[in-house]
C-alpha positions in Angstrom: 54.3 107.2 133.5 56.2 104.6 135.5 59.2 105.7 137.6 61.6 104.1 135.2 60.3 106.2 132.4 58.1 103.6 130.6 54.4 104.0 130.1 51.9 101.5 131.5 51.2 100.4 127.9 54.9 99.8 127.2 55.1 97.8 130.3 52.1 95.6 129.3 53.7 95.1 125.9 57.0 94.0 127.5 55.2 91.7 129.8 53.2 90.2 126.9 56.4 89.5 125.0 57.9 87.9 128.0 54.9 85.7 128.5 55.0 84.6 124.9 58.6 83.7 125.1 57.9 81.7 128.3 54.8 80.0 127.0 55.8 78.8 123.5 58.7 76.8 122.2 61.0 78.0 119.4 61.1 74.5 118.0 57.3 74.5 117.8 57.4 77.8 115.9 59.9 76.3 113.5 58.0 73.0 113.2 54.8 75.0 112.5 56.5 76.4 109.4 58.0 73.1 108.3 61.5 73.5 109.6 62.9 70.4 111.3 66.3 69.9 113.0 69.1 68.2 111.2 70.4 66.8 114.5 69.6 66.9 118.2 72.4 66.9 120.8 71.0 67.0 124.3 69.1 70.3 124.7 70.5 71.7 121.4 68.5 71.4 118.2 70.6 72.1 115.1 68.9 73.4 111.9 69.8 74.5 108.4 69.4 78.3 108.8 66.0 79.5 107.7 66.8 83.2 108.2 69.4 83.7 105.5 70.7 82.2 102.2 70.7 78.4 101.9 73.6 76.5 103.5 74.9 72.9 103.4 75.7 72.5 107.1 73.5 73.3 110.1 74.7 76.4 111.9 71.4 77.5 113.5 71.0 76.3 117.1 68.1 76.3 119.4 68.7 75.7 123.1 65.5 74.1 124.2 66.3 74.4 127.9 66.7 78.2 127.7 64.3 78.5 124.7 66.8 80.7 122.8 68.2 80.6 119.3 71.6 81.5 117.8 72.7 81.6 114.1 76.5 81.0 114.2 77.1 82.2 110.7 75.3 85.5 111.3 76.5 85.9 114.8 73.0 86.8 116.0 70.4 85.2 118.2 67.5 85.9 120.6 64.2 84.7 121.8 61.0 83.4 120.1 59.6 86.9 119.3 63.0 87.9 117.8 62.9 84.9 115.5 59.3 85.4 114.6 60.1 88.9 113.4 62.6 87.5 111.0 60.4 84.6 109.8 57.4 86.9 109.3 59.6 89.5 107.7 57.9 92.1 110.0 59.6 94.4 112.5 56.4 95.4 114.1 56.8 93.5 117.4 53.2 94.1 118.5 51.8 92.7 115.2 54.2 89.7 115.3 53.0 88.9 118.9 49.4 89.0 117.6 50.3 86.7 114.7 51.9 84.2 117.2 49.0 84.2 119.7 46.1 84.5 117.2 47.3 82.7 114.1 49.4 79.9 115.7 47.3 78.7 118.6 48.4 75.1 118.1 51.8 75.6 119.5 52.9 73.2 122.3 53.5 74.8 125.7 56.9 74.6 127.3 58.0 71.3 128.7 55.7 69.2 126.4 56.8 66.7 123.9 57.7 68.3 120.6 56.1 67.0 117.5 58.2 68.2 114.5 55.5 68.5 111.9 54.6 71.4 109.7 51.2 73.0 109.9 49.0 75.3 107.9 49.5 79.1 108.3 46.3 81.0 108.7 47.8 84.4 108.7 48.7 84.6 104.9 46.6 85.7 102.0 47.5 85.1 98.3 47.0 88.2 96.2 48.2 87.0 92.8 49.7 84.0 91.0 51.8 83.9 87.8 54.8 82.5 86.0 58.0 82.2 88.0 60.1 85.2 86.9 61.5 86.8 90.0 65.3 86.9 89.9 65.3 86.5 93.6 63.3 83.3 93.6 65.1 81.9 90.5 68.5 82.5 92.2 67.2 80.7 95.3 66.2 77.7 93.2 69.5 77.8 91.4 71.3 77.6 94.8 69.3 74.4 95.4 70.3 72.9 92.1 67.0 73.5 90.4 67.0 75.3 87.0 64.1 77.5 85.9 63.0 75.1 83.2 62.2 72.4 85.7 60.7 74.7 88.3 58.4 76.4 85.9 56.9 73.1 84.8 55.5 72.4 88.2 55.7 75.6 90.3 54.5 79.1 89.9 55.1 82.5 91.6 52.7 83.8 94.2 52.4 87.2 95.8 51.1 86.8 99.4 50.2 89.4 102.0 51.3 89.1 105.6 50.5 91.8 108.1 49.8 94.3 105.5 53.1 93.7 103.6 53.4 91.8 100.3 56.1 89.2 99.5 56.8 86.9 96.6 57.3 83.1 96.9 57.4 79.8 95.0 54.1 78.0 95.0 53.3 74.3 94.6 49.7 73.2 94.4 48.2 70.2 96.2 45.2 68.2 95.1 42.8 70.0 97.4 43.6 73.4 96.0 45.9 74.5 98.8 49.6 75.2 98.2 53.0 75.0 99.6 54.9 78.3 99.5 58.6 78.7 99.8 61.2 81.5 99.6 64.7 81.9 100.8 63.7 82.8 104.4 60.2 81.5 104.6 58.4 78.2 104.4 54.7 77.7 105.0 51.5 76.6 103.2 48.0 77.9 102.4 45.1 75.7 103.5 43.7 73.2 102.8 46.8 71.0 103.4 47.0 67.9 101.3 49.2 65.7 99.2 50.1 66.5 95.6 49.7 63.8 92.9 50.8 63.7 89.3 49.2 60.9 87.3 51.1 59.7 84.2 49.1 56.5 83.8 52.2 54.7 85.0 52.5 51.4 86.9 55.0 52.6 89.5 54.7 55.2 92.2 57.5 57.5 93.3 57.0 59.1 96.8 58.6 62.3 97.9 58.3 64.2 101.2 58.5 67.7 99.8 58.3 69.3 96.4 61.9 70.5 96.5 63.0 66.8 96.5 60.5 66.1 93.7 62.2 68.9 91.6 65.6 67.6 92.5 64.7 64.1 91.2 64.5 65.6 87.6 68.1 66.8 87.9 69.4 63.3 88.9 69.1 61.1 85.8 70.7 58.2 87.8 67.5 57.9 89.8 65.0 58.2 86.9 62.4 55.4 86.8 60.1 55.0 83.7 56.3 54.6 83.7 55.9 56.3 87.1 53.3 58.4 88.8 54.4 60.9 91.5 53.2 61.5 95.0 54.5 64.4 97.1 53.4 64.2 100.7 54.1 67.9 101.5 54.6 66.7 105.1 54.8 63.3 106.7 51.8 64.3 108.7 49.8 63.9 105.5 50.6 60.2 105.2 47.0 59.0 105.8 45.8 61.1 102.9 48.1 59.1 100.7 46.5 55.7 101.4 44.6 55.4 98.1 47.8 55.9 96.1 50.0 53.7 98.2 47.3 50.9 98.2 47.4 50.7 94.4 49.2 47.8 92.8 52.7 48.2 91.5 56.1 49.1 93.0 56.5 52.1 95.3 59.9 53.9 95.4 60.4 56.0 98.5 62.6 59.2 98.2 62.2 60.3 101.8 64.4 62.3 104.2 67.2 60.7 106.1 65.9 61.7 109.5 63.7 60.4 112.2 60.4 61.4 110.5 61.6 60.0 107.2 62.7 56.7 108.7 59.4 56.3 110.6 57.4 57.1 107.5 59.3 54.7 105.4 59.0 52.0 108.0 55.2 52.5 108.2 54.8 52.3 104.4 56.9 49.2 104.2 54.9 47.5 106.9 51.5 48.4 105.5 51.9 48.2 101.8 53.5 45.7 99.4 56.3 46.1 96.8 58.1 49.0 98.5 61.7 50.0 97.6 63.4 52.5 100.0 65.7 54.7 97.8 67.1 56.7 100.7 70.0 54.3 101.0 71.2 55.7 97.7 71.8 59.1 99.3 72.7 58.0 102.8 74.8 60.6 104.5 72.7 63.4 103.0 69.7 65.0 104.7 67.5 64.5 101.7 67.5 64.2 97.9 68.0 67.9 97.4 71.0 67.8 99.8 72.4 65.1 97.7 71.9 67.2 94.5 73.5 70.3 95.9 76.5 68.3 97.2 77.0 66.4 93.9 76.0 68.8 91.2 79.0 68.0 89.1 77.9 64.3 88.9 74.3 64.9 87.9 74.5 65.4 84.1 72.4 68.5 84.5 72.8 69.7 80.9 71.3 66.4 79.7 68.5 66.6 82.3 67.6 70.2 81.2 67.7 69.2 77.5 65.2 66.4 78.2 62.9 68.8 80.0 63.0 71.3 77.2 62.4 68.6 74.6 59.5 66.7 76.0 59.0 67.5 79.7 60.0 65.2 82.6 57.6 62.4 81.7 54.6 64.5 82.8 52.2 65.4 79.9 50.4 68.6 80.3 47.1 66.9 81.0 48.7 65.2 84.1 48.9 68.7 85.7 45.1 69.0 85.7 45.3 67.5 89.2 46.9 70.8 90.2 45.1 73.4 88.1 41.6 71.8 88.1 
């Protein structure tokens, strides 16, 4: 027993937590799970909060100089380990530290350039898949402007295990058999990471950064384009995997995010491929297509959009989904 009343084991645990907080960046932890800042002001990175219900304005701040976070709406904050406990939905600090050090070895050390790209989580295991029916997940989708009729056509419900605990999430398959998973407080993916592609035998290609924007598209009839195939990058880091689709003849319509990564991706595609139309100007002032949807739901003729989905599906015959289901 130490003189201050702590055991040697407790002291080592405290020292390990301190070392983790000093060695790894909070912004790298968030990027690893697909969360990117809405804005950067000096040392402060501002995010849409990922630890509570969806919001329309960024109130989650990371001070990169101090490597601390603070959620202004909740009035709580802390260090990297504190945040990881919330993201992993696990209060076992020792286990959370193990997940950080063992499962996320690709983090950037402090004082290195931050590359805000999502990566693949290796600490999760899918235990079951089924139809989307969780009220919790359906309410989350509704808060994002997505009705269950649209979500169920392309997504499914997964139960995943993390550190001995089970959680439910929305799943979206990619062409390699991996999947993106999403819930209110969690965003990650199951390897292998890849793009998703829906082939409708169309002569146009619509490109989305994430599947939430793809789902949002169906709730915005003003943006609908006929005879189109759909490419969901599932991360701008997957752009090279999209070459065969972008190289095809026909017009390409880009529905990417209005942020640095989205602008750079759009610029790359426009420079390297012909017949590219950047649609982001149509929702300028919004972070992405889903942000536009949630801010303008009264303008989106949702009842008409839902009726079309119920009647014939959003221009995606069932055989087009074989890309997802094998």
